[in-house]
N, C-alpha and C positions, 0 to 999 in steps of 0.2 A: 551440679551433678552430671549433666550431659558433658561438660568440658572435662570432668574427671574421667568419664567413660572413654571419651575419644583419645585422651592423652596418656592414661595410666592403666585403667583396668576395665575393658569393655564387659568382661564376664569372668567367672571364676576359673575358666580353662584357658583363656587366651590373653596375651598382652596386646598392646595397640598395634605392633607390627604384624603379628600373626593374624589379628582380626582384619587389618587392612588387606593383607594378602588373601585372606579368605574371601573378601569382597571381590577382588580381582579375578581369582580363579573360578569362583562361582559365575561371575559375569562372563568370562571367556568360555567356560564349559557349557553353560546353559542359555546364554544370551540375556538372561534376566537374573538379578539378585534382589532378594528382599531383606532389608535391614529392619529387624523386628525388635521393638522394645519389649523386654520380658518382665522386668520389675519396674513398675511406674505407678504414678497416681496423678490426678488432676488437682491442682491447688485451688484456692478461692478465686483466682483470676482466670481459671480455665486454661492454665498453662500446664502442659504435661511435664512432670519432673521424672526424669529417666535415671534408673540406677544400674541397669544392665542391658546390653544389646547382643543379639546373635544374628548370624547370617543364615537365611533359609533359601530354599529352591522353590520357585512357583511351579506348581504342578497342574493347576486348573484355574481358569478365569471365569468370573461371574460379573454382572453389571457393576455392583458396588463392593464386591468381596473377591478374595483370592484364596485358593487352597495352597498352603505352604508346607513343605517338608522341613521340619525344624527339630533340632536336637533338644531333648528334654533332659536337663541336668539332674533332675530329681530321680528319673528312672534310668538314665544312661542309654536311651535309645532314641532314634528319630521317630517323630510322629507327624502325621498330616493333620493340620488344623485349619479352620476357615477363619480368616481375619478380615477386618474392614480395611479397604484401601487407604482411607484417610488416616489410619493409625499406624501404618508402616510405610517405610520409604522404599519404593519400588524403583530400582535402577535398571534401565535398559542399556544394553551394550551399543554405543554409537558406531561400532565396527561390526554390527550384526551381519550385514550383507556380505562381509568378507570372511567372517569366522563361523557363523552359526546357520546360515541358510543351507538347506539340503544340497544345493548345487554350488555352494560357495567354494572359493579357492582352497580354504583350509580343509573343508570336508572332502574335497576331491583328493587333496594331498594325503589325508589320513587313509582314505581307501586305497590309494596307490601304494602307500607304505605297507599296509596290511597284505596286499597282493605280493609285494616284493619279499616280505617275510615268509609267506607261504612258499614262494619259489626257492628261497634260500634254504628253507627247512627241507624241502624235497630233494634239493641237490646235495644236502649233507646228511641224508637219512641212512647212509650205509648201503644203498642199493648198488649192484654191480653194473646194471644196464648193459647186458650182453645179448647177442643174437646167435642162436645155434643153427647152422645150416646142416640139415640131415641129408644122408645120401640117397634119399628117395623122395618122390613127389608126394605132396600131402594134398590129395584130392578126394580120396574116399574117407568115409567115416572111420574106418578101421585105422588108416594111416594117421588121421588126426588124433585118435585116441592113443596111438603109439607115440606120437610126438609129445602129447601132454604128459604121458607117463615118463618119457625120457627127460622132459623139463623138470618134473617133480623129483626124479632120481638125482639129477645134477644138483638141484637146490638142496636136497637132503644131504648129499655128500659134503657140500660146502658148509652147511649149517652144523653138521655133526663132526666136522674135522676140527682138530685143535688149531691147526695152522691155516685153515681155509684152503685145503688142497682137494681137488677132485680129478677124476680120470675120464677121458672120452675115447671114443673109437677112432681109429686112424682115418676113417673116411669122413668124420665129422669136422666141420669148420666152425670156429668160434670167432665172432667179431665183437670187440668191446667198444661201446659208445662212451668214450671218456671225455666228452665235451658237454658243457651245459646247454640246455635249450636256449636258443637265441630269442631275446625279447628286448623291447625298448622301454621297459619299466623304469630303469635307472635314469634314462634321458628325460622321461616325463616327470619323474620326481624332482630332478634338478630344475627343470623348467618351471614347475609349479612352485618350488621353493623360492626361486627368484621372483616370480609373479606375486607371491604372497608377501615377500619383503617389500616390494614396491607399493603394493596396495595398503600395507600397514604403515608405510612411511619409515621403515626400518632399513638401515644400511647394514651390510655384513660387518663393517668395521665396528658398528655399535655392539654387536653380539660378541665380537672378539676382543673388545676393549681397546681398540686402536683408533677410535673415531676422533677427529679434530673438533674444535669448538663449534664451527659452523654446522657440521653434521649432527652434533648433539643438540644444538638449538632447533634444527629442523625436526629431529626425532621427538623432542619435548613438545613442540608446537603442533605436530601432526598426529602424534600417537598418544602421548601421556596426557596432555592437557584436555583433549576432548573427553577422555575417560574420567579424569578428576572432576571436570565440570559437571558431568552427568551425575556422579556420586554426590557432590556437594549440593547441587540444586535439588536433588531428590530428598536429601536429609533436611535442608533448610525448609522446604515446603511442608514436610510432615513433622519432623522432630521439633522444630521451632514453632511452626504454626503462625497464624496471622498476628496473634498477640505478641509473640516473641519478636517478630520482625518489626512490629510497631515500636518496640522498645529498643530498636537498633541492635538486636542480637543477630550475629552472623556466624556461619561456619565457613572457615576459609582454609585454603591450603597454600603452602609456600615452598619454594625450592631455593637453594643457595646459588645465586648467579656467579659467585666467585669460586665455586668448587672446581671448575674445569680450568681456571686461570693458572698458568704456571707461576710459581712463587717469585720468579724473577720479574714478572710484570706487576706484582702486587704493589710494590713501592711507587711505581709510576702512576698507577691508577689511584692510589691513596693520595698522592700529591695533587693530582688534578681535581679529585672530588672534594678535598678539604680546602684547597686554595680557592676554588670557585664557589665555596659555601654550599655545595650540594648535600654533603653530609658533614657531621662534626667528627673530630678525631675519635671520640668515644664510640660513636655509632660505627665507625669503620673498624674499631677494635672488636666490636660485636660480630662483624662479618668474619673476622679471622678467628673467632672462638675465644677471644681474650676478655677478661673482666674489664669493666670501665676503670679508667685511671682517675685517682683523686686529684 
């Protein structure tokens, strides 16, 4: 039943790919993901038979329990429930210090991007940013009131005009500040982005889809495999339990090592692998996605 959940239908709302993606996004956003068996029972050998799984967010910690925010498919809303730690798989993000710490690179980058958005919004808000030089010194309270009234009159003219036209006195001088405020936010964003990529073990070519085989191997070993190991170990410890492990049950992950190999090199690799009896011909056909030959 657990194998069916992991490969075909974890729950009534998600397929296996969406469920796996839910684990990753929860892990990255909150630093911890809870894999919760929803429908299950213990058989005669005290092995938990699992029929559906959902991903929750840990909101509070206790010595032997955790409070988890979990979607209730019966009511259609998220609820917070207290669960035993030994009955759910709690996965901690191995890249927590880079992603989720308050002073981590990703959090700093997020704050800088929010500031950059605020600056962009202000620069494109439709403001004219002009300075009016009046023909008299503004030192007394009366003159300041006159200046404020003149400013309001000019703003009213521009706002009420269909084409945005206003008039001024011949002695008044208007200077338009048609340049954005100088800041180094963009340079900081670029620096933090490069720093985040290096700390996560991600090359820019990976994100653009132009990475070579060596770069992808480094990406898998430094970024993907630590996350997969954390997920698999948490599920094995809780969902299989000691009795399941004694029966040689395991949860495993695999990736296709030949996916990145150009088709022109497949023939040479197949020849070396089969000639040296590393794999059989039918096994190599499986690597290529072909059915075994009779």
